[in-house]
Backbone as CSV, one residue per row, in Angstrom:
resi,resn,N_x,N_y,N_z,CA_x,CA_y,CA_z,C_x,C_y,C_z
1,MET,0.857,-1.173,0.000,0.000,0.000,0.000,0.903,1.236,0.000
2,THR,0.608,2.165,-0.874,1.403,3.390,-0.935,1.063,4.297,0.242
3,ALA,1.967,5.238,0.496,1.739,6.180,1.602,0.473,6.994,1.367
4,ILE,0.236,7.384,0.112,-0.959,8.183,-0.200,-2.224,7.358,0.015
5,SER,-2.225,6.108,-0.458,-3.442,5.302,-0.296,-3.684,4.962,1.176
6,LYS,-2.615,4.732,1.953,-2.781,4.475,3.391,-3.360,5.704,4.081
7,THR,-2.811,6.868,3.758,-3.291,8.112,4.363,-4.749,8.351,4.008
8,THR,-5.078,8.177,2.733,-6.452,8.383,2.272,-7.412,7.409,2.951
9,GLU,-6.997,6.155,3.073,-7.855,5.151,3.708,-8.142,5.517,5.163
10,ILE,-7.114,5.918,5.891,-7.299,6.294,7.299,-8.214,7.509,7.410
11,LEU,-7.959,8.522,6.591,-8.781,9.737,6.647,-10.225,9.443,6.269
12,ASN,-10.429,8.647,5.218,-11.796,8.325,4.799,-12.524,7.462,5.830
13,ASP,-11.797,6.579,6.534,-12.424,5.814,7.617,-12.930,6.754,8.711
14,LEU,-12.129,7.770,9.027,-12.552,8.740,10.043,-13.738,9.566,9.555
15,ILE,-13.746,9.912,8.276,-14.886,10.653,7.721,-16.156,9.813,7.855
16,GLU,-16.059,8.520,7.552,-17.230,7.638,7.673,-17.747,7.567,9.108
17,ILE,-16.850,7.362,10.062,-17.301,7.270,11.457,-17.854,8.615,11.913
18,ASN,-17.289,9.700,11.400,-17.825,11.022,11.737,-19.208,11.220,11.134
19,ASN,-19.432,10.695,9.930,-20.774,10.763,9.341,-21.769,9.986,10.203
20,ASP,-21.322,8.841,10.742,-22.167,8.088,11.679,-22.465,8.921,12.923
21,ARG,-21.453,9.630,13.419,-21.627,10.463,14.618,-22.656,11.560,14.347
22,ILE,-22.566,12.187,13.184,-23.527,13.236,12.815,-24.942,12.661,12.764
23,GLU,-25.101,11.523,12.087,-26.430,10.908,11.990,-26.947,10.477,13.359
24,GLY,-26.050,9.968,14.206,-26.457,9.544,15.544,-26.972,10.700,16.383
25,TYR,-26.254,11.827,16.340,-26.703,12.980,17.123,-27.945,13.629,16.512
26,THR,-28.085,13.576,15.207,-29.301,14.087,14.574,-30.502,13.279,15.058
27,ARG,-30.327,11.981,15.091,-31.402,11.110,15.581,-31.677,11.358,17.059
28,ALA,-30.625,11.568,17.844,-30.798,11.823,19.279,-31.602,13.102,19.509
29,ILE,-31.370,14.104,18.682,-32.154,15.345,18.785,-33.623,15.051,18.508
30,GLU,-33.881,14.260,17.460,-35.261,13.924,17.097,-35.951,13.128,18.208
31,ASP,-35.199,12.254,18.886,-35.775,11.387,19.913,-35.886,12.054,21.276
32,SER,-35.183,13.158,21.479,-35.186,13.836,22.776,-36.523,14.520,23.026
33,GLU,-36.888,14.582,24.282,-38.110,15.271,24.691,-37.935,16.778,24.523
34,ALA,-39.029,17.472,24.386,-38.989,18.931,24.246,-38.322,19.591,25.448
35,ILE,-38.442,18.978,26.623,-37.850,19.575,27.826,-36.335,19.372,27.908
36,ASP,-35.786,18.500,27.084,-34.349,18.209,27.111,-33.559,19.183,26.246
37,VAL,-33.808,20.463,26.452,-33.159,21.507,25.656,-31.645,21.447,25.823
38,ASP,-31.182,21.140,27.037,-29.740,21.063,27.271,-29.088,19.984,26.414
39,LEU,-29.755,18.825,26.302,-29.216,17.753,25.470,-29.237,18.137,24.000
40,LYS,-30.342,18.698,23.554,-30.445,19.086,22.147,-29.360,20.092,21.781
41,THR,-29.092,21.037,22.675,-28.047,22.033,22.434,-26.679,21.361,22.363
42,LEU,-26.411,20.438,23.276,-25.141,19.719,23.280,-24.991,18.864,22.024
43,PHE,-26.054,18.161,21.654,-25.997,17.314,20.467,-25.745,18.149,19.211
44,GLU,-26.380,19.300,19.125,-26.163,20.191,17.977,-24.712,20.666,17.942
45,TYR,-24.161,20.956,19.105,-22.750,21.355,19.175,-21.863,20.243,18.606
46,TYR,-22.123,18.988,19.001,-21.311,17.873,18.510,-21.506,17.644,17.013
47,ILE,-22.702,17.888,16.511,-22.922,17.797,15.061,-22.045,18.818,14.346
48,GLN,-22.072,20.060,14.811,-21.267,21.111,14.171,-19.773,20.829,14.322
49,GLN,-19.364,20.363,15.491,-17.963,20.014,15.708,-17.520,18.946,14.707
50,THR,-18.349,17.923,14.543,-18.006,16.808,13.673,-18.005,17.222,12.209
51,LYS,-18.906,18.099,11.823,-18.865,18.628,10.454,-17.549,19.367,10.219
52,GLY,-17.068,20.080,11.231,-15.769,20.743,11.139,-14.639,19.731,11.002
53,PHE,-14.706,18.640,11.778,-13.716,17.570,11.641,-13.682,17.086,10.193
54,ASN,-14.869,16.830,9.639,-14.940,16.297,8.283,-14.459,17.287,7.237
55,ARG,-14.721,18.568,7.435,-14.189,19.565,6.494,-12.667,19.488,6.453
56,ASP,-12.053,19.404,7.631,-10.595,19.339,7.699,-10.056,18.039,7.109
57,LEU,-10.682,16.917,7.440,-10.244,15.627,6.905,-10.436,15.564,5.392
58,SER,-11.577,16.053,4.915,-11.864,16.051,3.472,-10.872,16.915,2.710
59,ALA,-10.487,18.037,3.290,-9.503,18.912,2.641,-8.180,18.175,2.474
60,GLU,-7.787,17.397,3.474,-6.532,16.638,3.381,-6.631,15.542,2.322
61,VAL,-7.767,14.864,2.258,-7.966,13.832,1.232,-7.892,14.466,-0.155
62,SER,-8.536,15.604,-0.329,-8.521,16.302,-1.621,-7.116,16.745,-2.000
63,LYS,-6.334,17.201,-1.025,-4.942,17.597,-1.292,-4.129,16.430,-1.843
64,LEU,-4.506,15.223,-1.445,-3.808,14.027,-1.916,-4.316,13.577,-3.285
65,GLY,-5.276,14.316,-3.837,-5.807,13.993,-5.155,-6.852,12.905,-5.147
66,GLU,-7.407,12.632,-3.999,-8.417,11.580,-3.875,-9.770,12.185,-3.515
67,ALA,-10.811,11.352,-3.586,-12.168,11.813,-3.269,-12.498,11.482,-1.817
68,PRO,-12.967,12.475,-1.061,-13.376,12.210,0.324,-14.612,11.316,0.374
69,GLU,-14.669,10.476,1.394,-15.816,9.597,1.624,-17.044,10.445,1.942
70,GLU,-18.208,9.968,1.502,-19.448,10.693,1.786,-20.444,9.858,2.573
71,GLY,-20.193,8.562,2.670,-21.164,7.675,3.295,-20.908,7.419,4.762
72,THR,-21.602,6.397,5.264,-21.470,5.964,6.653,-21.051,4.501,6.653
73,ARG,-20.687,4.007,7.806,-20.298,2.606,7.941,-21.546,1.726,8.004
74,MET,-21.420,0.502,7.524,-22.523,-0.456,7.606,-22.896,-0.706,9.065
75,SER,-21.910,-0.784,9.939,-22.213,-1.017,11.357,-23.036,0.131,11.935
76,GLY,-22.783,1.349,11.478,-23.567,2.500,11.927,-25.004,2.409,11.449
77,LYS,-25.182,1.956,10.206,-26.532,1.804,9.659,-27.304,0.736,10.432
78,LEU,-26.636,-0.374,10.722,-27.291,-1.446,11.474,-27.638,-0.994,12.889
79,HIS,-26.752,-0.224,13.499,-27.021,0.282,14.848,-28.244,1.197,14.850
80,ARG,-28.351,2.071,13.856,-29.514,2.971,13.795,-30.807,2.187,13.556
81,LEU,-30.741,1.118,12.764,-31.910,0.264,12.552,-32.323,-0.390,13.877
82,TRP,-31.344,-0.885,14.629,-31.622,-1.468,15.941,-32.279,-0.437,16.857
83,LEU,-31.805,0.803,16.813,-32.386,1.854,17.651,-33.848,2.090,17.304
84,ASP,-34.179,2.040,16.014,-35.571,2.218,15.600,-36.457,1.139,16.212
85,VAL,-36.000,-0.107,16.128,-36.770,-1.226,16.670,-36.877,-1.099,18.191
86,LYS,-35.759,-0.825,18.845,-35.735,-0.705,20.308,-36.659,0.416,20.786
87,ALA,-36.642,1.551,20.110,-37.457,2.704,20.519,-38.946,2.389,20.446
88,LYS,-39.342,1.552,19.487,-40.753,1.193,19.353,-41.243,0.419,20.584
89,PHE,-40.347,-0.337,21.207,-40.734,-1.165,22.347,-40.452,-0.525,23.698
90,THR,-39.392,0.261,23.792,-38.989,0.783,25.103,-39.113,2.290,25.227
91,GLY,-39.333,2.974,24.131,-39.396,4.431,24.180,-38.005,5.045,24.185
92,SER,-37.970,6.354,24.272,-36.700,7.073,24.222,-36.643,8.073,25.368
93,ASP,-36.209,7.601,26.525,-36.052,8.530,27.636,-34.629,9.092,27.628
94,ARG,-34.399,10.040,28.503,-33.114,10.746,28.553,-31.938,9.774,28.732
95,LYS,-32.075,8.846,29.665,-30.984,7.909,29.933,-30.699,7.014,28.732
96,SER,-31.741,6.471,28.107,-31.513,5.569,26.971,-30.897,6.317,25.787
97,ILE,-31.288,7.566,25.594,-30.685,8.368,24.524,-29.202,8.577,24.812
98,LEU,-28.873,8.909,26.050,-27.465,9.110,26.414,-26.669,7.808,26.319
99,GLU,-27.289,6.684,26.653,-26.606,5.389,26.518,-26.253,5.116,25.063
100,GLU,-27.193,5.388,24.169,-26.922,5.163,22.748,-25.883,6.150,22.218
101,CYS,-25.931,7.380,22.691,-24.910,8.356,22.290,-23.535,7.903,22.760
102,GLU,-23.485,7.344,23.960,-22.195,6.862,24.469,-21.678,5.700,23.623
103,ARG,-22.561,4.824,23.183,-22.134,3.723,22.310,-21.530,4.277,21.017
104,GLY,-22.172,5.289,20.470,-21.635,5.923,19.271,-20.296,6.582,19.534
105,GLU,-20.173,7.236,20.683,-18.903,7.868,21.052,-17.813,6.817,21.256
106,ASP,-18.180,5.655,21.801,-17.208,4.568,21.954,-16.668,4.136,20.590
107,ALA,-17.552,3.998,19.606,-17.131,3.599,18.260,-16.224,4.657,17.638
108,SER,-16.580,5.914,17.830,-15.770,7.008,17.299,-14.399,7.037,17.966
109,LYS,-14.394,6.867,19.276,-13.136,6.855,20.035,-12.235,5.719,19.551
110,GLU,-12.819,4.560,19.326,-12.064,3.406,18.836,-11.477,3.686,17.451
111,ALA,-12.250,4.317,16.581,-11.765,4.625,15.231,-10.577,5.583,15.279
112,TYR,-10.662,6.598,16.118,-9.542,7.540,16.244,-8.322,6.865,16.871
113,THR,-8.537,5.990,17.844,-7.423,5.261,18.462,-6.728,4.388,17.426
114,GLU,-7.510,3.685,16.600,-6.944,2.842,15.543,-6.194,3.681,14.517
115,ALA,-6.750,4.825,14.157,-6.092,5.695,13.179,-4.731,6.145,13.699
116,LEU,-4.678,6.515,14.960,-3.398,6.949,15.538,-2.422,5.782,15.662
117,ALA,-2.927,4.591,15.969,-2.065,3.413,16.064,-1.472,3.048,14.706
118,ASP,-2.215,3.333,13.634,-1.769,3.018,12.271,-1.095,4.199,11.582
119,SER,-0.748,5.233,12.332,-0.299,6.486,11.706,1.178,6.526,11.321
120,GLU,1.908,5.457,11.578,3.321,5.455,11.207,3.463,5.668,9.696
121,GLY,4.302,6.622,9.326,4.525,6.925,7.920,3.603,7.990,7.360
122,LEU,2.604,8.407,8.123,1.714,9.484,7.670,2.416,10.825,7.867
123,PRO,2.070,11.809,7.044,2.655,13.141,7.224,2.365,13.675,8.630
124,GLU,3.340,14.371,9.177,3.248,14.874,10.551,2.022,15.754,10.772
125,GLU,1.692,16.602,9.793,0.547,17.499,9.969,-0.777,16.729,10.009
126,ILE,-0.842,15.600,9.323,-2.061,14.787,9.352,-2.176,14.059,10.692
127,VAL,-1.066,13.544,11.194,-1.084,12.895,12.510,-1.500,13.909,13.574
128,LYS,-0.993,15.124,13.463,-1.353,16.178,14.417,-2.851,16.486,14.342
129,LEU,-3.392,16.578,13.121,-4.821,16.835,12.935,-5.654,15.719,13.569
130,ILE,-5.295,14.471,13.283,-6.032,13.334,13.836,-5.953,13.350,15.363
131,SER,-4.784,13.635,15.893,-4.592,13.674,17.343,-5.436,14.772,17.991
132,GLN,-5.479,15.936,17.374,-6.293,17.036,17.908,-7.775,16.677,17.891
133,GLN,-8.222,16.077,16.781,-9.625,15.669,16.703,-9.928,14.572,17.723
134,ALA,-8.989,13.636,17.892,-9.184,12.553,18.865,-9.344,13.120,20.274
135,ASP,-8.549,14.128,20.602,-8.659,14.755,21.925,-10.034,15.391,22.120
136,LYS,-10.520,16.098,21.104,-11.837,16.747,21.202,-12.954,15.705,21.259
137,GLN,-12.806,14.645,20.463,-13.804,13.583,20.469,-13.835,12.909,21.835
138,ARG,-12.670,12.676,22.426,-12.585,12.048,23.746,-13.270,12.918,24.803
139,GLU,-13.112,14.229,24.689,-13.805,15.141,25.602,-15.320,14.984,25.464
140,GLY,-15.779,14.863,24.212,-17.209,14.645,23.970,-17.682,13.335,24.572
141,HIS,-16.897,12.291,24.371,-17.218,10.987,24.947,-17.363,11.093,26.459
142,ASP,-16.387,11.733,27.090,-16.399,11.837,28.548,-17.587,12.658,29.055
143,LYS,-17.958,13.692,28.323,-19.114,14.522,28.697,-20.406,13.700,28.620
144,ILE,-20.573,12.965,27.517,-21.767,12.123,27.348,-21.811,11.053,28.436
145,LYS,-20.671,10.425,28.722,-20.609,9.400,29.765,-20.989,9.989,31.121
146,ALA,-20.470,11.166,31.436,-20.791,11.809,32.718,-22.280,12.124,32.814
147,LEU,-22.866,12.605,31.730,-24.303,12.888,31.725,-25.105,11.603,31.906
148,ARG,-24.679,10.551,31.223,-25.363,9.264,31.349,-25.246,8.738,32.776
149,ASP,-24.052,8.830,33.355,-23.843,8.352,34.728,-24.679,9.131,35.743
150,ALA,-24.994,10.382,35.435,-25.770,11.225,36.353,-27.265,10.892,36.336
151,GLN,-27.695,10.083,35.375,-29.113,9.720,35.279,-29.427,8.631,36.292
152,VAL,-30.630,8.650,36.799,-31.035,7.667,37.808,-31.760,6.529,37.147
């Protein structure tokens, strides 16, 4: 695998997981109660943050002469389908929404960890970008986990 194709593959994998994150938080906003304004505001923040991540990642892919990924992962699609079925039977309360958001954050965290583990030979500025995004994503994960843990 060439350095360019390895770099593009890693960046496009992150774009895909970020697209899953955007769709997950969009769904969480739709499922949240009207009184959960704090959650909706936080979820919207993470959507905008993730769109920013993707703009930066896509710009790097384009610089390499490749096309940025536009889709989502199959596992993300299956997870959202499961959420639809689960919501029909159990409803969507604050805690269950936060639990599902945390699962999505776990997947995102894992993708960034794998990208950094596979980053040997990638340009330094790309590793730095991935590392910065991973730090911000980890902060989001920890915030969602803390909110979930605070639920009774």
